[in-house]
C-alpha positions as CSV (number, residue, x, y, z in Angstrom):
1,M,-11.4,-29.5,3.6
2,S,-12.8,-28.9,0.1
3,I,-10.2,-28.5,-2.6
4,Q,-11.3,-26.8,-5.8
5,W,-8.5,-26.3,-8.3
6,Y,-9.6,-25.9,-11.9
7,P,-7.4,-23.6,-13.9
8,G,-8.5,-22.2,-17.3
9,H,-6.5,-24.6,-19.4
10,M,-8.5,-27.5,-18.0
11,T,-11.7,-26.0,-19.5
12,R,-10.0,-25.8,-22.9
13,A,-8.6,-29.3,-22.5
14,R,-12.1,-30.8,-21.6
15,R,-13.5,-29.1,-24.8
16,A,-10.7,-30.5,-26.9
17,I,-11.2,-34.0,-25.5
18,A,-14.9,-33.9,-26.2
19,E,-14.4,-32.7,-29.8
20,S,-11.9,-35.5,-30.6
21,M,-13.6,-38.3,-28.7
22,P,-15.9,-39.4,-31.5
23,I,-13.0,-40.5,-33.8
24,Q,-11.3,-42.5,-31.0
25,D,-11.4,-46.3,-30.9
26,V,-10.0,-46.8,-27.4
27,I,-9.6,-44.6,-24.4
28,I,-6.5,-45.1,-22.2
29,E,-7.2,-43.7,-18.7
30,V,-4.1,-43.4,-16.6
31,L,-4.8,-43.7,-12.9
32,D,-2.7,-43.5,-9.8
33,A,-2.2,-47.0,-8.5
34,R,-2.2,-45.8,-4.9
35,M,-5.7,-44.4,-5.3
36,P,-7.4,-45.8,-8.5
37,R,-11.0,-44.7,-7.6
38,S,-10.1,-41.2,-6.4
39,S,-8.0,-40.6,-9.5
40,E,-10.7,-41.7,-11.9
41,N,-12.2,-38.7,-13.6
42,P,-16.0,-38.8,-13.9
43,V,-15.7,-36.4,-16.8
44,V,-13.8,-39.1,-18.7
45,A,-16.6,-41.7,-18.0
46,E,-19.2,-39.2,-19.2
47,L,-17.3,-38.3,-22.4
48,R,-16.2,-41.8,-23.5
49,G,-19.7,-43.3,-23.3
50,Q,-19.6,-46.8,-24.8
51,K,-16.0,-46.7,-26.0
52,P,-13.7,-49.4,-24.6
53,C,-11.2,-48.3,-22.0
54,I,-7.8,-49.5,-20.7
55,K,-7.3,-48.5,-17.1
56,V,-3.6,-48.1,-16.5
57,L,-2.7,-48.2,-12.8
58,N,0.6,-46.2,-13.0
59,K,3.1,-45.8,-10.2
60,S,2.3,-49.4,-9.1
61,D,5.9,-49.6,-7.7
62,L,4.7,-47.2,-5.0
63,A,1.5,-48.9,-4.2
64,D,0.7,-51.9,-2.0
65,P,1.0,-54.9,-4.4
66,A,-1.8,-56.9,-2.8
67,V,-4.2,-53.9,-3.0
68,T,-3.2,-53.3,-6.6
69,R,-4.0,-56.9,-7.6
70,A,-7.4,-56.5,-5.9
71,W,-8.0,-53.3,-7.9
72,L,-7.1,-54.9,-11.2
73,R,-9.7,-57.7,-10.5
74,H,-12.3,-55.2,-9.4
75,L,-11.9,-52.8,-12.4
76,E,-12.3,-55.6,-14.9
77,A,-15.2,-57.3,-13.1
78,E,-17.0,-54.0,-12.4
79,P,-20.2,-53.5,-14.5
80,P,-19.5,-51.0,-17.3
81,A,-20.1,-47.4,-16.3
82,A,-23.4,-45.8,-17.3
83,P,-22.8,-42.1,-17.2
84,D,-26.2,-41.2,-18.7
85,G,-28.1,-43.6,-16.4
86,A,-29.1,-45.8,-19.3
87,T,-26.3,-46.5,-21.8
88,P,-23.7,-49.0,-20.5
89,G,-20.1,-48.1,-20.9
90,G,-17.6,-50.0,-23.0
91,K,-15.4,-53.0,-22.0
92,V,-12.6,-52.2,-19.5
93,L,-9.2,-53.9,-19.3
94,A,-6.8,-53.0,-16.5
95,L,-3.0,-53.0,-16.4
96,A,-0.6,-52.1,-13.6
97,L,2.6,-50.3,-14.6
98,S,5.6,-48.4,-13.2
99,A,8.3,-46.2,-14.6
100,T,10.7,-49.2,-14.6
101,Q,8.5,-51.4,-16.8
102,S,9.3,-49.7,-20.1
103,S,9.3,-52.9,-22.2
104,E,6.0,-54.2,-20.7
105,A,4.3,-50.8,-21.4
106,R,5.5,-50.8,-25.0
107,T,4.2,-54.3,-25.5
108,R,1.0,-54.5,-23.5
109,I,-0.6,-51.2,-24.2
110,P,-0.7,-51.5,-28.0
111,E,-1.7,-55.2,-27.6
112,L,-4.7,-54.2,-25.4
113,C,-5.6,-51.4,-27.8
114,K,-5.8,-53.8,-30.7
115,R,-7.7,-56.3,-28.6
116,L,-10.4,-53.7,-27.8
117,A,-10.6,-52.5,-31.4
118,P,-10.6,-55.6,-33.6
119,Q,-12.6,-53.8,-36.2
120,R,-9.6,-51.6,-36.9
121,S,-7.2,-54.5,-37.7
122,G,-6.2,-55.1,-41.3
123,P,-4.3,-53.3,-44.1
124,G,-4.7,-49.5,-44.2
125,R,-6.4,-49.3,-40.8
126,V,-5.0,-47.9,-37.7
127,V,-6.3,-47.8,-34.1
128,R,-6.8,-44.4,-32.7
129,A,-6.4,-44.1,-29.0
130,M,-6.7,-41.2,-26.6
131,I,-4.7,-41.1,-23.4
132,V,-6.3,-39.1,-20.5
133,G,-5.9,-38.8,-16.8
134,I,-5.8,-36.3,-13.9
135,P,-2.7,-34.2,-13.4
136,N,0.6,-35.8,-12.2
137,V,-0.4,-39.5,-12.8
138,G,2.4,-40.0,-15.3
139,K,0.7,-39.8,-18.7
140,S,3.6,-38.0,-20.3
141,T,6.1,-40.5,-18.9
142,I,4.1,-43.4,-20.5
143,I,3.9,-41.6,-23.9
144,N,7.7,-41.1,-23.8
145,V,8.1,-44.8,-23.0
146,L,5.8,-45.9,-25.8
147,M,7.6,-43.6,-28.3
148,E,11.1,-44.6,-27.0
149,R,12.1,-40.9,-27.0
150,K,11.0,-37.7,-25.2
151,V,8.0,-36.2,-27.0
152,A,6.1,-35.0,-24.0
153,K,7.1,-32.8,-21.1
154,V,7.6,-34.6,-17.8
155,G,7.6,-33.0,-14.3
156,D,6.9,-33.7,-10.6
157,E,4.3,-30.9,-10.5
158,P,0.7,-31.2,-11.8
159,A,-0.4,-29.6,-15.1
160,V,2.9,-29.9,-17.0
161,T,1.1,-30.7,-20.3
162,K,-0.9,-27.8,-21.5
163,S,-2.1,-28.7,-25.0
164,Q,-3.2,-31.7,-27.1
165,Q,-0.7,-33.5,-29.3
166,L,-0.8,-36.5,-31.7
167,V,2.0,-39.2,-31.9
168,T,2.2,-42.4,-33.9
169,L,3.6,-45.5,-32.2
170,K,5.8,-48.1,-33.9
171,S,2.8,-50.4,-33.7
172,G,1.0,-48.0,-36.0
173,I,-1.4,-46.8,-33.2
174,V,-2.2,-43.1,-33.4
175,L,-2.1,-41.7,-29.9
176,S,-3.7,-38.5,-28.8
177,D,-2.2,-36.9,-25.6
178,N,-4.1,-34.4,-23.6
179,P,-3.5,-32.2,-20.6
180,G,-4.4,-33.7,-17.2
181,I,-7.8,-32.5,-16.1
182,L,-9.7,-32.7,-12.9
183,W,-13.4,-32.1,-12.5
184,P,-14.8,-28.8,-11.5
185,K,-16.2,-29.9,-8.1
186,I,-14.7,-32.7,-6.1
187,G,-17.7,-33.7,-3.9
188,D,-15.9,-36.5,-2.0
189,E,-13.9,-35.0,0.8
190,A,-11.8,-38.1,1.4
191,A,-11.0,-38.2,-2.4
192,S,-9.9,-34.6,-2.2
193,Y,-7.4,-35.4,0.6
194,R,-6.1,-38.4,-1.3
195,L,-5.5,-36.4,-4.4
196,A,-3.7,-33.8,-2.3
197,V,-1.5,-36.4,-0.6
198,G,-0.6,-38.0,-3.9
199,G,0.4,-34.7,-5.6
200,A,-2.4,-34.3,-8.1
201,I,-3.1,-30.8,-6.8
202,P,-0.4,-28.1,-6.5
203,D,1.0,-27.6,-3.1
204,T,0.1,-24.0,-3.3
205,A,-3.6,-25.0,-3.4
206,I,-3.6,-27.2,-0.3
207,D,-3.4,-26.8,3.5
208,Y,-0.4,-29.0,4.3
209,E,-1.2,-29.6,7.9
210,S,-4.8,-30.7,7.2
211,V,-3.6,-33.0,4.4
212,A,-0.8,-34.5,6.5
213,L,-3.2,-35.1,9.4
214,F,-5.5,-37.1,7.0
215,A,-2.5,-39.1,5.8
216,A,-1.2,-39.7,9.3
217,R,-4.5,-41.0,10.5
218,Y,-4.7,-43.4,7.6
219,F,-1.0,-44.6,7.9
220,L,-1.5,-45.2,11.7
221,K,-4.5,-47.4,10.9
222,R,-3.3,-49.3,7.8
223,Y,0.5,-49.2,7.8
224,P,1.8,-48.5,11.3
225,E,4.8,-50.7,10.9
226,R,6.0,-48.5,8.0
227,L,5.9,-45.4,10.3
228,V,7.9,-47.2,13.1
229,E,10.5,-48.3,10.6
230,R,10.9,-45.0,8.7
231,Y,10.9,-42.6,11.7
232,K,12.6,-45.0,14.2
233,L,9.7,-44.7,16.7
234,K,10.0,-46.5,20.0
235,E,6.2,-46.7,20.3
236,L,3.4,-45.7,18.0
237,P,1.8,-42.4,18.8
238,A,-2.0,-42.5,19.6
239,T,-3.1,-39.7,17.3
240,A,-2.2,-38.2,14.0
241,L,-1.2,-34.9,15.6
242,E,1.1,-36.7,18.0
243,L,2.6,-38.6,15.1
244,I,3.4,-35.4,13.1
245,T,4.7,-33.8,16.3
246,E,7.0,-36.7,16.9
247,I,8.2,-36.8,13.3
248,G,9.0,-33.0,13.7
249,R,11.0,-33.6,16.8
250,R,13.0,-36.5,15.4
251,R,13.7,-34.7,12.1
252,G,14.6,-31.3,13.5
253,C,11.5,-29.5,12.3
254,L,11.8,-27.0,15.1
255,R,11.0,-23.3,15.7
256,S,13.1,-21.0,17.9
257,G,12.5,-22.1,21.5
258,G,12.2,-25.8,20.5
259,A,8.6,-25.9,19.5
260,V,7.8,-28.2,16.6
261,D,7.1,-26.6,13.2
262,L,4.0,-28.6,12.2
263,H,4.1,-27.2,8.7
264,K,7.6,-28.5,8.1
265,A,6.8,-31.8,9.7
266,S,3.7,-32.2,7.6
267,D,5.6,-31.4,4.5
268,L,8.1,-34.0,5.4
269,L,5.5,-36.8,6.0
270,V,3.7,-36.0,2.7
271,H,6.8,-35.9,0.6
272,D,8.1,-39.1,2.2
273,F,4.9,-40.8,1.0
274,R,5.1,-39.4,-2.5
275,A,8.7,-40.5,-2.9
276,G,8.0,-44.0,-1.7
277,R,10.2,-43.6,1.4
278,L,7.5,-45.1,3.6
279,G,7.4,-48.2,1.4
280,R,4.6,-49.4,-0.9
281,I,1.4,-47.9,0.4
282,S,-2.1,-47.6,-1.2
283,L,-4.4,-44.9,-0.1
284,E,-7.6,-46.9,-0.8
285,A,-8.8,-50.4,-1.4
286,P,-11.6,-51.5,-3.7
287,P,-15.0,-52.1,-2.2
288,A,-15.6,-55.6,-0.8
289,P,-17.7,-57.9,-3.1
290,A,-21.4,-57.6,-2.2
291,D,-21.6,-61.3,-1.4
292,S,-18.9,-61.0,1.3
293,A,-20.9,-58.6,3.4
């Protein structure tokens, strides 16, 4: 499955980000903690160049905590990105957050911004930071937490924020918020599926059954005990299709005549994952260190 969803406002948002990038001191890239690599936007790496970056792994309360810890180590140890093939990217610090960690977000994000931009400390100087990320990773929620009031629209659907806005935090940091943008062509098929499972792409743009089959195969391999517990399974189905069919039977996703409605069962599995009803699950782990191969 190849998912290509790139509405017109994303082209405008990319242009706005590129235009304001030169005056920024720090880039805050919000990632989905359940899939940090798949939710990293290569356009952001290209545009930020050598600017330092804070990678915020948001929704960490929904992700496997052991996998999240591994991602934090990996992101900070990873060699800086070199989008142009020659110029190394700036320093990266990583932080895991969730919607329930308001005070930590308000303390840690400004603290890390100032650490990455020491040249901006002192009277009359402010740190300028830009917050970016793909749709539906929780950028607006983080901004509202930092401001301690609602200044950005929040929603469960991707592409809620449509235009750029500036806010000033109590710490004095000037924060630029931007619409969530994807990249025009998602070449990695597995990443496309992860983005769809996690809700970064509108449901109207995906094939639910294909997405659920991808998720089911992964859950069977990595988190079988969560499936058994959630759906009260007597034994684990052998295949993804059998799992979705069994979920449909047990949850009443039936057509007339008793046949399982695979679309409804697929919808149920995907939304159970998104809501955290399957427990804390990560959709990908960082690559193993080269010396452990």
